[in-house]
C-alpha positions as CSV (number, residue, x, y, z in Angstrom):
1,M,138.8,9.4,5.3
2,S,139.9,11.5,2.4
3,N,138.4,14.5,0.8
4,E,138.0,13.1,-2.7
5,T,135.7,9.9,-0.7
6,E,133.5,12.9,1.9
7,L,132.9,14.2,-1.1
8,I,131.4,11.5,-3.2
9,E,129.6,10.4,0.0
10,R,128.1,13.7,-0.1
11,L,127.4,13.6,-3.7
12,K,125.4,10.3,-2.7
13,Q,123.4,11.7,-0.4
14,G,122.2,14.6,-3.1
15,D,124.6,17.2,-1.9
16,E,124.7,19.9,-4.6
17,S,127.7,21.7,-3.0
18,A,129.5,18.6,-3.0
19,F,128.9,18.3,-6.4
20,K,130.0,21.7,-6.8
21,V,133.2,21.2,-6.0
22,I,133.3,18.1,-7.9
23,V,132.7,20.0,-11.5
24,E,135.1,22.3,-10.7
25,Q,137.7,19.8,-9.8
26,W,137.4,17.9,-13.0
27,Q,135.7,19.7,-15.4
28,D,139.1,20.6,-17.7
29,M,140.2,16.7,-17.8
30,V,136.5,15.9,-18.4
31,Y,135.9,18.7,-21.2
32,N,140.1,17.9,-23.0
33,T,139.1,14.3,-23.1
34,I,135.9,14.7,-25.0
35,L,137.4,17.5,-27.1
36,G,140.4,15.0,-28.1
37,I,137.7,12.7,-29.1
38,V,134.9,14.6,-30.6
39,Q,137.3,17.9,-31.8
40,N,134.5,20.2,-31.9
41,E,134.5,22.7,-28.8
42,T,130.8,23.5,-28.9
43,E,130.0,19.7,-28.6
44,A,132.5,19.0,-26.5
45,E,131.4,21.6,-23.9
46,D,127.3,20.2,-24.3
47,L,128.8,16.3,-23.6
48,A,130.3,17.3,-20.8
49,Q,127.5,18.9,-19.1
50,D,125.9,15.5,-20.1
51,V,129.0,14.0,-18.1
52,F,128.5,15.6,-15.0
53,I,124.9,15.4,-15.2
54,K,125.5,12.0,-15.7
55,V,128.1,11.7,-12.3
56,F,124.9,13.3,-10.8
57,E,122.7,10.8,-11.3
58,K,124.6,7.3,-11.2
59,I,126.9,8.5,-8.3
60,S,125.3,5.7,-6.3
61,T,126.7,2.9,-8.9
62,F,130.2,4.2,-8.3
63,K,131.0,1.2,-5.9
64,G,135.0,2.7,-5.1
65,D,136.7,-0.5,-6.8
66,S,138.5,1.9,-9.3
67,K,139.8,5.7,-8.5
68,F,136.8,8.0,-9.2
69,S,139.0,9.7,-12.0
70,T,138.9,5.7,-13.9
71,W,135.1,6.0,-13.3
72,L,134.8,9.8,-14.3
73,Y,136.8,9.0,-17.9
74,R,134.8,5.7,-18.4
75,I,131.8,7.9,-18.7
76,A,133.5,11.3,-20.3
77,T,135.1,8.2,-22.7
78,T,132.1,6.1,-23.4
79,T,129.7,9.4,-23.5
80,A,131.8,10.9,-26.3
81,L,131.9,7.9,-28.1
82,D,128.5,7.6,-28.6
83,H,127.9,10.9,-29.6
84,L,130.1,10.0,-32.3
85,R,128.3,7.0,-33.4
86,S,124.9,8.6,-33.5
87,K,127.0,11.8,-35.7
88,K,127.8,8.8,-38.5
89,R,124.3,7.3,-37.6
90,K,122.8,11.0,-38.9
91,K,125.6,11.3,-41.7
92,R,124.5,8.1,-43.3
93,F,120.6,8.9,-42.7
94,G,121.5,12.2,-44.8
95,F,123.7,11.1,-47.2
96,L,120.6,8.8,-48.0
97,Q,118.1,11.8,-47.9
98,S,121.0,13.4,-50.6
99,L,121.0,10.6,-52.9
100,G,116.6,10.9,-52.7
101,G,117.4,14.9,-53.7
102,G,117.3,16.5,-50.5
103,G,119.4,17.8,-47.8
104,S,122.9,20.0,-48.4
105,E,126.5,18.4,-48.8
106,E,128.8,18.5,-46.2
107,K,132.3,20.2,-46.7
108,E,135.7,18.4,-45.8
109,Q,136.4,20.7,-42.8
110,V,139.7,20.6,-40.8
111,P,139.2,20.5,-36.8
112,D,139.6,24.6,-35.9
113,F,140.1,24.3,-32.3
114,H,142.8,24.6,-29.5
115,H,143.6,21.4,-27.7
116,P,145.4,22.2,-24.3
117,G,147.1,18.7,-24.4
118,I,149.2,19.6,-27.9
119,S,151.8,22.6,-27.7
120,L,152.2,23.1,-31.1
121,D,152.8,26.5,-32.4
122,N,151.9,25.5,-36.0
123,K,148.5,26.2,-35.6
124,E,148.9,23.9,-39.6
125,R,150.5,20.9,-38.1
126,S,147.9,21.0,-34.8
127,A,144.9,20.4,-36.9
128,V,147.3,18.1,-39.7
129,L,147.4,15.7,-36.2
130,F,143.7,15.6,-35.5
131,K,142.7,15.1,-38.7
132,A,145.6,11.7,-38.6
133,I,143.6,11.5,-35.1
134,D,140.4,11.4,-36.1
135,A,140.2,9.3,-39.1
136,L,141.4,6.3,-36.5
137,P,139.0,3.8,-35.2
138,E,137.2,4.7,-32.3
139,N,138.6,2.7,-29.8
140,Q,142.3,3.3,-31.4
141,K,140.9,7.1,-30.9
142,A,140.0,6.8,-27.4
143,A,143.0,4.8,-26.0
144,Y,145.2,7.5,-27.9
145,T,143.3,10.5,-26.6
146,L,143.3,9.4,-23.2
147,H,147.0,8.6,-23.0
148,K,148.7,11.0,-25.5
149,L,146.8,13.6,-25.0
150,E,145.6,12.8,-20.9
151,G,148.7,11.5,-20.1
152,L,147.2,8.4,-18.3
153,S,149.5,5.1,-18.0
154,Y,148.5,2.1,-20.1
155,R,147.5,0.6,-16.8
156,D,145.1,3.7,-16.3
157,V,144.2,3.0,-19.6
158,S,142.7,-0.1,-19.6
159,E,140.9,0.6,-16.3
160,V,139.0,3.4,-18.2
161,L,138.6,0.6,-21.3
162,N,137.6,-1.9,-19.3
163,T,140.2,-4.0,-21.2
164,T,143.8,-5.2,-20.6
165,V,146.9,-3.5,-20.7
166,S,148.0,-5.7,-23.2
167,A,145.2,-4.7,-25.5
168,V,145.8,-1.1,-24.9
169,E,149.5,-1.9,-25.8
170,S,148.4,-3.3,-28.9
171,L,145.8,-0.7,-29.5
172,M,148.7,2.3,-29.3
173,S,150.5,0.5,-31.8
174,R,147.9,0.4,-34.2
175,A,147.1,3.7,-34.0
176,N,151.0,5.2,-33.7
177,Q,151.2,3.1,-37.2
178,N,148.2,4.7,-38.3
179,L,148.9,8.1,-37.4
180,R,152.3,7.5,-39.3
181,K,150.7,6.1,-42.8
182,Q,148.4,9.1,-42.8
183,L,151.0,12.1,-41.9
184,E,153.2,10.3,-44.4
185,D,150.2,10.6,-47.0
186,Y,149.7,13.9,-46.6
187,Y,152.9,15.2,-46.2
188,N,154.0,13.5,-49.6
189,K,150.8,14.8,-50.8
190,H,150.9,18.8,-50.2
191,Y,155.0,19.0,-49.5
192,R,156.9,16.6,-52.3
């Protein structure tokens, strides 16, 4: 019985020290994945905590038919995407309120954070790239984050996103086209 299997069994029995070990082992991965998707450090920290609470509550549903990391990535990705959806709903509601005269307009912000998965010494280029990633449709953003920032293979990404490898290839191809177009537009606008 592997160390991980033993940990999961202990966690299923409510062992808090096993939970602590799992958090220590996986917190960076969970945080980085969420940060790549939500692009806000404070929100990523809060959501990472939510993910581990979900892990503690749902561990009994983990059957071991996929790797534990795949299951964990799936929870992290879903949590991050759900958060984005709820933010969009609130933004739409805020926009409707501002049409009615209440509320203040939110200024467009360049993300101000450092993602460990991106090794760019030029902060401006990094911010531009993340702004472009942020504009991708949800499923492309999730696939791109998991593959490019977290280094998962297409097969692993397909398991996390519950889809086929060819669907992931297609998502990545479209994400790369979208990013290329956005970055070209940006550089044409600012450096011509």
